[in-house]
TORVEXMAR-334727 format. One record per residue (C-alpha): residue number from 1; residue in three letters; x, y, z. Coordinates in steps of 0.001 Angstrom, whole numbers, plus 500000, padded with zeros to 6 digits. Layout:
+-----+-----+--------+--------+--------+
:   i :  aa :     c1 :     c2 :     c3 :
+-----+-----+--------+--------+--------+
: NUM : ALA :      X :      Y :      Z :
...
+-----+-----+--------+--------+--------+
END
This chain:
+-----+-----+--------+--------+--------+
:   i :  aa :     c1 :     c2 :     c3 :
+-----+-----+--------+--------+--------+
:   1 : UNK : 152420 : 741658 : 377272 :
:   2 : UNK : 149886 : 744078 : 378731 :
:   3 : UNK : 148067 : 741534 : 380893 :
:   4 : UNK : 150797 : 739017 : 381758 :
:   5 : UNK : 153639 : 741519 : 382351 :
:   6 : UNK : 155824 : 740194 : 379563 :
:   7 : UNK : 158806 : 741919 : 377988 :
:   8 : UNK : 159518 : 742240 : 374286 :
:   9 : UNK : 162987 : 741314 : 373080 :
:  10 : UNK : 165426 : 744253 : 373178 :
:  11 : UNK : 165940 : 746100 : 369907 :
:  12 : UNK : 162773 : 744721 : 368297 :
:  13 : UNK : 160125 : 747288 : 369232 :
:  14 : UNK : 158717 : 749440 : 366434 :
:  15 : UNK : 158808 : 752592 : 368607 :
:  16 : UNK : 162442 : 752256 : 369663 :
:  17 : UNK : 163725 : 754538 : 366900 :
:  18 : UNK : 160656 : 756791 : 366615 :
:  19 : UNK : 161996 : 760362 : 366414 :
:  20 : UNK : 158884 : 762376 : 365532 :
:  21 : UNK : 157225 : 764747 : 367959 :
:  22 : UNK : 154077 : 763363 : 369542 :
:  23 : UNK : 152420 : 761463 : 372362 :
:  24 : UNK : 152670 : 757870 : 373521 :
:  25 : UNK : 149372 : 756350 : 374638 :
:  26 : UNK : 148438 : 753125 : 376406 :
:  27 : UNK : 147728 : 750522 : 373712 :
:  28 : UNK : 144889 : 749036 : 375801 :
:  29 : UNK : 142868 : 752096 : 376839 :
:  30 : UNK : 144309 : 755109 : 375005 :
:  31 : UNK : 145404 : 756999 : 378127 :
:  32 : UNK : 148119 : 759579 : 377486 :
:  33 : UNK : 151329 : 758360 : 379131 :
:  34 : UNK : 154494 : 759910 : 377699 :
:  35 : UNK : 155557 : 762789 : 375472 :
:  36 : UNK : 158278 : 762663 : 372843 :
:  37 : UNK : 159819 : 765575 : 374778 :
:  38 : UNK : 160868 : 763129 : 377511 :
:  39 : UNK : 162033 : 760323 : 375208 :
:  40 : UNK : 165772 : 759674 : 375017 :
:  41 : UNK : 168143 : 757066 : 373619 :
:  42 : UNK : 169255 : 755015 : 376600 :
:  43 : UNK : 170895 : 752323 : 374444 :
:  44 : UNK : 168984 : 749631 : 376369 :
:  45 : UNK : 166934 : 748290 : 373447 :
:  46 : UNK : 163544 : 749640 : 374523 :
:  47 : UNK : 161891 : 753050 : 374120 :
:  48 : UNK : 162971 : 755103 : 377134 :
:  49 : UNK : 161535 : 758198 : 378772 :
:  50 : UNK : 162715 : 760214 : 381757 :
:  51 : UNK : 159240 : 761111 : 383056 :
:  52 : UNK : 155561 : 760332 : 382385 :
:  53 : UNK : 153475 : 763057 : 380775 :
:  54 : UNK : 151551 : 763514 : 384024 :
:  55 : UNK : 152647 : 762197 : 387425 :
:  56 : UNK : 149357 : 760336 : 387879 :
:  57 : UNK : 149447 : 758734 : 384386 :
:  58 : UNK : 151214 : 755635 : 385709 :
:  59 : UNK : 151256 : 753537 : 388848 :
:  60 : UNK : 154112 : 751539 : 390327 :
:  61 : UNK : 154383 : 748027 : 391711 :
:  62 : UNK : 157269 : 746092 : 393195 :
:  63 : UNK : 158359 : 743259 : 390882 :
:  64 : UNK : 160563 : 740428 : 392158 :
:  65 : UNK : 159920 : 737982 : 389294 :
:  66 : UNK : 163615 : 737814 : 388326 :
:  67 : UNK : 164787 : 737267 : 391907 :
:  68 : UNK : 165611 : 740900 : 392620 :
:  69 : UNK : 163516 : 743990 : 393195 :
:  70 : UNK : 162457 : 746142 : 390248 :
:  71 : UNK : 159784 : 748797 : 389898 :
:  72 : UNK : 157072 : 747831 : 387444 :
:  73 : UNK : 155200 : 750611 : 385615 :
:  74 : UNK : 151503 : 750210 : 384796 :
:  75 : UNK : 148908 : 752442 : 383180 :
:  76 : UNK : 146992 : 754211 : 385964 :
:  77 : UNK : 143747 : 754052 : 383998 :
:  78 : UNK : 143574 : 750331 : 383061 :
:  79 : UNK : 146555 : 748839 : 384971 :
:  80 : UNK : 148159 : 747381 : 381848 :
:  81 : UNK : 151839 : 746455 : 382193 :
:  82 : UNK : 154052 : 748962 : 380352 :
:  83 : UNK : 157571 : 748150 : 381498 :
:  84 : UNK : 159881 : 749141 : 384363 :
:  85 : UNK : 161541 : 752276 : 385706 :
:  86 : UNK : 165179 : 752379 : 386786 :
:  87 : UNK : 167072 : 755186 : 388596 :
:  88 : UNK : 170084 : 754835 : 386289 :
:  89 : UNK : 169885 : 757783 : 383893 :
:  90 : UNK : 171922 : 760600 : 385460 :
:  91 : UNK : 172057 : 762376 : 382088 :
:  92 : UNK : 168309 : 763133 : 382298 :
:  93 : UNK : 166523 : 765807 : 384371 :
:  94 : UNK : 164947 : 763177 : 386651 :
:  95 : UNK : 167692 : 760538 : 386698 :
:  96 : UNK : 165091 : 757939 : 385743 :
:  97 : UNK : 164776 : 755605 : 382767 :
:  98 : UNK : 161237 : 754472 : 382061 :
:  99 : UNK : 162002 : 751415 : 379937 :
: 100 : UNK : 158759 : 750699 : 378047 :
: 101 : UNK : 157591 : 747939 : 375730 :
: 102 : UNK : 156704 : 749242 : 372254 :
: 103 : UNK : 153801 : 746799 : 372052 :
: 104 : UNK : 152258 : 748443 : 375136 :
: 105 : UNK : 152195 : 751882 : 373490 :
: 106 : UNK : 150532 : 753644 : 370579 :
: 107 : UNK : 152359 : 756613 : 369079 :
: 108 : UNK : 150319 : 759592 : 367872 :
: 109 : UNK : 152420 : 762170 : 365992 :
: 110 : UNK : 151807 : 765869 : 366538 :
: 111 : UNK : 149855 : 767598 : 363791 :
: 112 : UNK : 151960 : 770224 : 362012 :
+-----+-----+--------+--------+--------+
END
């Protein structure tokens, strides 16, 4: 998934229904990518966020593998494939839906 830009089946990721407060890190290198504060239920079958934790946490590439243009999201630190971003979430502050693969992320809950 991380190296060959695969996609997990929708609705199967272990982080899809994670509701605790915390951080989402790159599974490959441990870089901090997303906060639970930006996670939302987009009903797409993958964990979704409206913004990365830091603007420079991710990098973007054009993906035409399916015959149309999409924006691939990769970890800025190790360039592992994370998922894609779509401008189809008007209910969020940014209008974006970062659709991420659970297997590409590690969740670290906040300490109470």
